[in-house]
C-alpha positions, 0 to 999 in steps of 0.5 A: 860703323858698317854692318860688319862692325855690329857685335850681333852676339852681344846684342842677342845677350842684351835682348835676353837680359832686357826681356828678363828685366821687362818681366821683372818690372811688370811683375813687381808692379803687378800690372803692365803690357808684357807682349807689346814690349817683348815683341820689339826688344831687338828693334829698340836695342838696335836703335839705341845701341847701334843706330841712334846718336844720343847722349844719356848724360845730355838728354836734350842734346840738340842734334840727338836722334829722336825715338818715339814709341807710338804704341805707348803701352810698351813703356817697359821696354823703353824704361828698361832700355833707357835705364840700361843706357844710363838715363836714370838709375836701374833701381828706379825700374822698381817704381814702375806704375807706383803712385808718384813714380815718373815711370807710369804705364804709358811713356811720358816726357817726365822721364829723361830720354822720352821725347813724347807722351804717348798712349792714345794710339795712332798719333806718334807718326804724325808727331814724328813727321812734324819733328822731321819737317821742322828739322828740315826747315831749320836745316838741322841734321838728326833722324827721328825713329817712330815705332808703331804696332800692327794693331795701332795702324788700324787708326786712320791717322796713321795713314794720313801721316804716311801720306804726309811723309811721302808728300814732304819726302821726309827721309829723316823720319823712319817708321818701324812697324812691330808686326807681332800679329796680336792686339789687345782683343785678339789676332790682328788678322781676325779683328781687321785684316791689314794685309798686304801691309808692305804694299800699302806702305809702298803705295803711300810713298 
């Protein structure tokens, strides 16, 4: 599919609907992290509805593209997206963060379509590298997309992973940074200034 084939308007409408469903899901639960989910809605929708190759009726399809939500507290956007794609019933969103529910506060592999349990920040990119390197060694053709938060990249492990990816030329792994400029304790720039972000990623190859 070329960029001319993208129905931008339908994706915008879907993004508005997803934001509504994310807020309803968190409100029903009485807890959750709305900001981290709302800031990356367009990114996740673009991956699942345009870029990624995946099958909701076969979540373990061997050549599926993989998505790793490294900032695992943004689970509502993952759950809403997976439910809308058909990985599990929409009604299950009402069980978010309930005792016994598989839809807990951080994404985990008990949910169909989730590739990695995350929540301890800074680890997702390293795992994405491992999956990407394994695919290359086995000569299997799929891509891995890893979404990180700009507060999360204050973790040193992220930069070790960036260096590793550059060294191994992991062109089947794509790191995406949700640069919303806010983390749990305040503005990212006031807690640990990361600029110039783009230049740093380029320097790591």
